VMD Tcl script that builds the backbone (N, CA, C; Angstrom):
set m [mol new atoms 288]
animate dup $m
set s [atomselect $m all]
$s set {name element resname resid chain x y z} {
  {N N MET 1 A 32.397 13.425 -0.068}
  {CA C MET 1 A 31.965 12.111 -0.499}
  {C C MET 1 A 30.457 12.153 -0.696}
  {N N SER 2 A 29.975 11.824 -1.836}
  {CA C SER 2 A 28.552 11.829 -2.140}
  {C C SER 2 A 28.212 10.568 -2.924}
  {N N SER 3 A 27.147 9.873 -2.489}
  {CA C SER 3 A 26.820 8.607 -3.137}
  {C C SER 3 A 25.912 8.788 -4.342}
  {N N GLY 4 A 25.211 9.932 -4.448}
  {CA C GLY 4 A 24.358 10.184 -5.595}
  {C C GLY 4 A 23.254 9.157 -5.772}
  {N N LYS 5 A 22.643 8.704 -4.690}
  {CA C LYS 5 A 21.662 7.637 -4.785}
  {C C LYS 5 A 20.224 8.134 -4.667}
  {N N ARG 6 A 19.996 9.410 -4.847}
  {CA C ARG 6 A 18.632 9.905 -4.776}
  {C C ARG 6 A 17.822 9.212 -5.863}
  {N N PRO 7 A 16.684 8.593 -5.510}
  {CA C PRO 7 A 15.952 7.799 -6.499}
  {C C PRO 7 A 15.327 8.663 -7.586}
  {N N SER 8 A 15.305 8.131 -8.789}
  {CA C SER 8 A 14.677 8.839 -9.899}
  {C C SER 8 A 13.314 8.242 -10.229}
  {N N ARG 9 A 12.950 7.117 -9.620}
  {CA C ARG 9 A 11.663 6.481 -9.861}
  {C C ARG 9 A 10.956 6.291 -8.554}
  {N N PRO 10 A 9.680 6.273 -8.450}
  {CA C PRO 10 A 8.757 6.477 -9.557}
  {C C PRO 10 A 8.694 7.942 -9.970}
  {N N HIS 11 A 8.387 8.159 -11.245}
  {CA C HIS 11 A 8.377 9.512 -11.789}
  {C C HIS 11 A 7.212 10.340 -11.274}
  {N N SER 12 A 6.079 9.723 -11.070}
  {CA C SER 12 A 4.893 10.425 -10.596}
  {C C SER 12 A 4.426 9.738 -9.320}
  {N N ALA 13 A 4.952 10.174 -8.188}
  {CA C ALA 13 A 4.709 9.491 -6.916}
  {C C ALA 13 A 3.392 9.933 -6.278}
  {N N ASP 14 A 2.718 8.981 -5.624}
  {CA C ASP 14 A 1.560 9.303 -4.793}
  {C C ASP 14 A 2.035 9.801 -3.430}
  {N N ILE 15 A 3.148 9.261 -2.957}
  {CA C ILE 15 A 3.778 9.697 -1.715}
  {C C ILE 15 A 5.222 10.031 -2.047}
  {N N ASP 16 A 5.664 11.206 -1.652}
  {CA C ASP 16 A 7.036 11.627 -1.883}
  {C C ASP 16 A 7.526 12.295 -0.609}
  {N N PHE 17 A 8.332 11.598 0.153}
  {CA C PHE 17 A 8.818 12.063 1.444}
  {C C PHE 17 A 10.289 12.434 1.312}
  {N N THR 18 A 10.658 13.622 1.775}
  {CA C THR 18 A 12.057 14.022 1.764}
  {C C THR 18 A 12.437 14.534 3.149}
  {N N ALA 19 A 13.679 14.319 3.521}
  {CA C ALA 19 A 14.206 14.808 4.792}
  {C C ALA 19 A 15.665 15.166 4.592}
  {N N SER 20 A 16.125 16.179 5.327}
  {CA C SER 20 A 17.521 16.589 5.263}
  {C C SER 20 A 18.076 16.706 6.672}
  {N N LEU 21 A 19.345 16.366 6.809}
  {CA C LEU 21 A 20.036 16.441 8.083}
  {C C LEU 21 A 21.385 17.094 7.855}
  {N N GLU 22 A 21.740 18.023 8.724}
  {CA C GLU 22 A 23.071 18.616 8.709}
  {C C GLU 22 A 23.620 18.522 10.117}
  {N N ALA 23 A 24.911 18.191 10.244}
  {CA C ALA 23 A 25.540 18.095 11.561}
  {C C ALA 23 A 26.992 18.532 11.466}
  {N N ASP 24 A 27.435 19.291 12.471}
  {CA C ASP 24 A 28.852 19.634 12.554}
  {C C ASP 24 A 29.668 18.373 12.842}
  {N N GLU 25 A 29.134 17.523 13.752}
  {CA C GLU 25 A 29.773 16.253 14.087}
  {C C GLU 25 A 28.706 15.184 14.252}
  {N N LEU 26 A 29.000 13.995 13.799}
  {CA C LEU 26 A 28.091 12.855 13.945}
  {C C LEU 26 A 28.945 11.644 14.311}
  {N N HIS 27 A 28.627 11.008 15.456}
  {CA C HIS 27 A 29.429 9.900 15.978}
  {C C HIS 27 A 28.520 8.692 16.202}
  {N N PHE 28 A 28.981 7.510 15.818}
  {CA C PHE 28 A 28.223 6.273 15.991}
  {C C PHE 28 A 28.960 5.368 16.979}
  {N N ASP 29 A 28.337 5.088 18.131}
  {CA C ASP 29 A 28.898 4.129 19.086}
  {C C ASP 29 A 28.728 2.709 18.563}
  {N N GLU 30 A 27.696 2.496 17.764}
  {CA C GLU 30 A 27.437 1.204 17.135}
  {C C GLU 30 A 27.087 1.447 15.671}
  {N N SER 31 A 27.366 0.484 14.827}
  {CA C SER 31 A 26.976 0.587 13.420}
  {C C SER 31 A 25.466 0.392 13.323}
  {N N PRO 32 A 24.757 1.347 12.727}
  {CA C PRO 32 A 23.290 1.221 12.646}
  {C C PRO 32 A 22.869 0.155 11.638}
  {N N GLU 33 A 21.741 -0.461 11.914}
  {CA C GLU 33 A 21.120 -1.391 10.976}
  {C C GLU 33 A 19.862 -0.713 10.461}
  {N N THR 34 A 19.789 -0.517 9.157}
  {CA C THR 34 A 18.640 0.162 8.571}
  {C C THR 34 A 18.001 -0.720 7.514}
  {N N ASP 35 A 16.704 -0.497 7.300}
  {CA C ASP 35 A 15.967 -1.298 6.331}
  {C C ASP 35 A 14.751 -0.497 5.881}
  {N N VAL 36 A 14.510 -0.444 4.602}
  {CA C VAL 36 A 13.313 0.184 4.051}
  {C C VAL 36 A 12.601 -0.879 3.246}
  {N N ARG 37 A 11.323 -1.136 3.588}
  {CA C ARG 37 A 10.540 -2.139 2.868}
  {C C ARG 37 A 9.201 -1.540 2.487}
  {N N PHE 38 A 8.699 -1.947 1.348}
  {CA C PHE 38 A 7.405 -1.520 0.853}
  {C C PHE 38 A 6.549 -2.762 0.646}
  {N N PHE 39 A 5.307 -2.702 1.089}
  {CA C PHE 39 A 4.408 -3.828 0.868}
  {C C PHE 39 A 2.973 -3.326 0.933}
  {N N GLY 40 A 2.047 -4.166 0.532}
  {CA C GLY 40 A 0.632 -3.820 0.590}
  {C C GLY 40 A -0.035 -3.965 -0.758}
  {N N GLN 41 A -1.324 -3.726 -0.776}
  {CA C GLN 41 A -2.139 -3.841 -1.968}
  {C C GLN 41 A -2.804 -2.508 -2.237}
  {N N PRO 42 A -3.039 -2.091 -3.427}
  {CA C PRO 42 A -2.692 -2.757 -4.665}
  {C C PRO 42 A -1.181 -2.718 -4.860}
  {N N GLY 43 A -0.738 -3.075 -6.042}
  {CA C GLY 43 A 0.692 -3.069 -6.322}
  {C C GLY 43 A 1.269 -1.668 -6.190}
  {N N HIS 44 A 2.585 -1.593 -6.211}
  {CA C HIS 44 A 3.236 -0.300 -6.064}
  {C C HIS 44 A 4.592 -0.306 -6.757}
  {N N GLU 45 A 5.065 0.871 -7.007}
  {CA C GLU 45 A 6.405 1.099 -7.539}
  {C C GLU 45 A 7.075 2.040 -6.544}
  {N N SER 46 A 8.212 1.646 -5.991}
  {CA C SER 46 A 8.825 2.397 -4.908}
  {C C SER 46 A 10.310 2.603 -5.123}
  {N N ALA 47 A 10.833 3.658 -4.506}
  {CA C ALA 47 A 12.268 3.923 -4.536}
  {C C ALA 47 A 12.631 4.732 -3.301}
  {N N SER 48 A 13.836 4.533 -2.815}
  {CA C SER 48 A 14.343 5.347 -1.721}
  {C C SER 48 A 15.855 5.427 -1.843}
  {N N GLY 49 A 16.425 6.469 -1.294}
  {CA C GLY 49 A 17.866 6.615 -1.336}
  {C C GLY 49 A 18.289 7.951 -0.775}
  {N N SER 50 A 19.589 8.162 -0.696}
  {CA C SER 50 A 20.092 9.389 -0.101}
  {C C SER 50 A 21.303 9.915 -0.851}
  {N N ASP 51 A 21.444 11.233 -0.793}
  {CA C ASP 51 A 22.662 11.910 -1.216}
  {C C ASP 51 A 23.388 12.255 0.077}
  {N N ARG 52 A 24.657 11.883 0.189}
  {CA C ARG 52 A 25.413 12.092 1.425}
  {C C ARG 52 A 26.668 12.910 1.144}
  {N N THR 53 A 26.971 13.805 2.073}
  {CA C THR 53 A 28.207 14.572 2.029}
  {C C THR 53 A 28.980 14.272 3.310}
  {N N ASN 54 A 30.223 13.826 3.168}
  {CA C ASN 54 A 31.108 13.497 4.292}
  {C C ASN 54 A 30.570 12.385 5.188}
  {N N LEU 55 A 29.751 11.512 4.628}
  {CA C LEU 55 A 29.235 10.363 5.368}
  {C C LEU 55 A 29.154 9.189 4.397}
  {N N PRO 56 A 29.915 8.122 4.663}
  {CA C PRO 56 A 29.882 6.982 3.743}
  {C C PRO 56 A 28.565 6.215 3.838}
  {N N GLU 57 A 28.274 5.406 2.845}
  {CA C GLU 57 A 27.061 4.579 2.841}
  {C C GLU 57 A 27.049 3.646 4.050}
  {N N LYS 58 A 28.190 3.076 4.384}
  {CA C LYS 58 A 28.309 2.205 5.557}
  {C C LYS 58 A 29.220 2.919 6.559}
  {N N VAL 59 A 28.631 3.423 7.643}
  {CA C VAL 59 A 29.418 4.144 8.645}
  {C C VAL 59 A 30.172 3.161 9.527}
  {N N GLU 60 A 31.257 3.644 10.121}
  {CA C GLU 60 A 32.083 2.807 10.978}
  {C C GLU 60 A 31.852 3.153 12.443}
  {N N ARG 61 A 31.806 2.126 13.254}
  {CA C ARG 61 A 31.640 2.271 14.698}
  {C C ARG 61 A 32.840 3.036 15.267}
  {N N GLY 62 A 32.548 4.016 16.149}
  {CA C GLY 62 A 33.593 4.755 16.832}
  {C C GLY 62 A 34.193 5.909 16.053}
  {N N VAL 63 A 33.765 6.115 14.825}
  {CA C VAL 63 A 34.301 7.197 13.994}
  {C C VAL 63 A 33.411 8.429 14.144}
  {N N THR 64 A 34.031 9.608 14.238}
  {CA C THR 64 A 33.300 10.866 14.250}
  {C C THR 64 A 33.403 11.478 12.857}
  {N N TYR 65 A 32.261 11.724 12.238}
  {CA C TYR 65 A 32.196 12.338 10.904}
  {C C TYR 65 A 31.884 13.818 11.090}
  {N N ARG 66 A 32.540 14.657 10.314}
  {CA C ARG 66 A 32.377 16.102 10.465}
  {C C ARG 66 A 31.754 16.722 9.214}
  {N N ASN 67 A 31.019 17.829 9.466}
  {CA C ASN 67 A 30.378 18.589 8.382}
  {C C ASN 67 A 29.551 17.668 7.486}
  {N N VAL 68 A 28.610 16.986 8.112}
  {CA C VAL 68 A 27.791 15.965 7.456}
  {C C VAL 68 A 26.497 16.574 6.929}
  {N N ARG 69 A 26.089 16.093 5.793}
  {CA C ARG 69 A 24.756 16.416 5.256}
  {C C ARG 69 A 24.208 15.160 4.600}
  {N N VAL 70 A 22.920 14.881 4.885}
  {CA C VAL 70 A 22.219 13.759 4.265}
  {C C VAL 70 A 20.885 14.284 3.749}
  {N N ASP 71 A 20.621 14.083 2.473}
  {CA C ASP 71 A 19.317 14.381 1.864}
  {C C ASP 71 A 18.705 13.043 1.485}
  {N N TYR 72 A 17.550 12.732 2.075}
  {CA C TYR 72 A 16.912 11.432 1.891}
  {C C TYR 72 A 15.585 11.606 1.161}
  {N N ARG 73 A 15.267 10.675 0.263}
  {CA C ARG 73 A 13.986 10.704 -0.442}
  {C C ARG 73 A 13.399 9.306 -0.491}
  {N N LEU 74 A 12.109 9.232 -0.230}
  {CA C LEU 74 A 11.342 8.006 -0.361}
  {C C LEU 74 A 10.146 8.349 -1.238}
  {N N ALA 75 A 9.937 7.595 -2.307}
  {CA C ALA 75 A 8.832 7.852 -3.227}
  {C C ALA 75 A 8.091 6.551 -3.486}
  {N N ASN 76 A 6.768 6.635 -3.567}
  {CA C ASN 76 A 5.950 5.450 -3.775}
  {C C ASN 76 A 4.770 5.824 -4.656}
  {N N ARG 77 A 4.466 4.954 -5.623}
  {CA C ARG 77 A 3.318 5.166 -6.511}
  {C C ARG 77 A 2.506 3.884 -6.539}
  {N N LEU 78 A 1.200 4.020 -6.312}
  {CA C LEU 78 A 0.306 2.867 -6.383}
  {C C LEU 78 A 0.115 2.456 -7.830}
  {N N THR 79 A 0.016 1.160 -8.054}
  {CA C THR 79 A -0.257 0.635 -9.389}
  {C C THR 79 A -1.371 -0.393 -9.264}
  {N N GLY 80 A -1.919 -0.809 -10.352}
  {CA C GLY 80 A -2.964 -1.833 -10.317}
  {C C GLY 80 A -4.350 -1.223 -10.403}
  {N N PRO 81 A -5.373 -2.066 -10.402}
  {CA C PRO 81 A -6.735 -1.602 -10.634}
  {C C PRO 81 A -7.284 -0.666 -9.576}
  {N N ALA 82 A -6.741 -0.663 -8.364}
  {CA C ALA 82 A -7.282 0.216 -7.321}
  {C C ALA 82 A -6.706 1.619 -7.395}
  {N N HIS 83 A -5.773 1.869 -8.327}
  {CA C HIS 83 A -5.195 3.199 -8.483}
  {C C HIS 83 A -6.257 4.138 -9.047}
  {N N PRO 84 A -6.399 5.365 -8.508}
  {CA C PRO 84 A -7.449 6.285 -8.969}
  {C C PRO 84 A -7.415 6.572 -10.462}
  {N N ASP 85 A -6.258 6.551 -11.099}
  {CA C ASP 85 A -6.174 6.854 -12.529}
  {C C ASP 85 A -6.674 5.708 -13.399}
  {N N SER 86 A -6.751 4.477 -12.857}
  {CA C SER 86 A -7.067 3.340 -13.705}
  {C C SER 86 A -8.495 2.831 -13.557}
  {N N GLU 87 A -9.179 3.195 -12.516}
  {CA C GLU 87 A -10.536 2.712 -12.327}
  {C C GLU 87 A -11.348 3.757 -11.564}
  {N N PRO 88 A -12.430 4.256 -12.153}
  {CA C PRO 88 A -13.203 5.257 -11.442}
  {C C PRO 88 A -13.856 4.665 -10.192}
  {N N GLY 89 A -13.881 5.450 -9.157}
  {CA C GLY 89 A -14.508 5.020 -7.910}
  {C C GLY 89 A -15.610 5.991 -7.546}
  {N N PRO 90 A -16.246 5.809 -6.396}
  {CA C PRO 90 A -17.295 6.731 -5.979}
  {C C PRO 90 A -16.715 8.119 -5.720}
  {N N ALA 91 A -17.531 9.132 -5.949}
  {CA C ALA 91 A -17.101 10.499 -5.706}
  {C C ALA 91 A -16.897 10.704 -4.208}
  {N N PRO 92 A -15.934 11.553 -3.826}
  {CA C PRO 92 A -15.722 11.804 -2.402}
  {C C PRO 92 A -16.943 12.446 -1.774}
  {N N ARG 93 A -17.213 12.105 -0.530}
  {CA C ARG 93 A -18.345 12.686 0.195}
  {C C ARG 93 A -17.932 14.035 0.767}
  {N N PRO 94 A -18.814 15.012 0.683}
  {CA C PRO 94 A -18.478 16.322 1.267}
  {C C PRO 94 A -18.402 16.204 2.784}
  {N N THR 95 A -17.517 17.008 3.377}
  {CA C THR 95 A -17.397 17.039 4.841}
  {C C THR 95 A -17.994 18.324 5.352}
  {N N ASP 96 A -18.505 18.271 6.549}
  {CA C ASP 96 A -19.118 19.470 7.162}
  {C C ASP 96 A -18.075 20.381 7.734}
}
mol reanalyze $m
mol bondsrecalc $m
mol representation Tube
mol addrep $m
């Protein structure tokens, strides 16, 4: 079972985080509550999602899932006038 939800946007991310998990067995005593939110200034374009093998999008309490794999991606791109590509800023200071 694979959900195929790996995000395709933003195309050119400032932050691109990926994580993978593999488990012979995965058991949930309680159904997890998950939430991904993006906020802040300047504006942004964001996406997140996962490709899952042998794990449904909504897991069931008390079920043991076997031979599980989850590949997760979170991508974020800044937009607006504070983005480095749209407005020149001061040059970085050298560090010692």
